[in-house]
N, C-alpha and C positions, 0 to 999 in steps of 0.2 A: 528523459527530458521532462516528461510530465511530472515525475517525482521531484525534480529540482524546482520546477515552478511551484508545486504545492509546498515545498520546504520554504521557499522565499515568502510566499503568502503567510504561511504559518509563523515565520519569524516576525514579519511585520505586525500581524494581528496580536501575537502574544506580547511583543515588545510594547505596543500601544496599551494593551490591557494592564501589563505590569507597571508601566510608567504612570498610568492613570490611577492605579491602586495606591501609589505613593502619596498622592494628595487628596484621596477620597476619604470621607468620614466613615464610609462603610465599604472597605476594600474587598470583602469576601466574594461579592458578585464578580468583580473584575479578576480576582484570583481564579475563580471558577472558569471564567472565559479563557484566561491565559492557559491554564492547565488543560481545559477541555479541548482547546484547539490542538494542542500537542497530542492528546489522547486520540482524537480523530485522525490526525496525521499518521500516528503509529499504527492504528487500526487499519487505515487504508493501505499502507505499505504492506502490512502483514497479509491482508486479503489479496492484494495483487501478486505477492510472492507465492501464496498458496495456490492461486489460480494458475499461475505459470508452472508451478511444480506438477499440478494435476495434468495440465496440457502436455508437458514433456513426458510424464509417465504414460499417458494414453498413446502418444506417438511411439514411445519405446515398445509398448505392448503390441501396437499394430505392426511395427517393424518385425518384432519377434514372430508374430503370427504369420506374416507374409513370408518370412524366411523359412518357416517350417512347412509351407504348403508345397505339395509336389507340383512340378512343372509339367505341362503338357508337351508331349514330343511332337516335333515338326514332322510332317509327312513328306 
């Protein structure tokens, strides 16, 4: 859900920047803003995916560790 909200904000900001670049005398700054917002969005999605993969890997390692531990016998 958070990614969808970021995507919507990215679309609005980049659309505004690119439309503003159409009528600007120096559009390079607005192009930089438009593409920069997309770069930040992609970087944020990549970082969240990497963090989730690391968390899943740690959970899997913990499950493997616990699976191989001997159990204490009940008396």
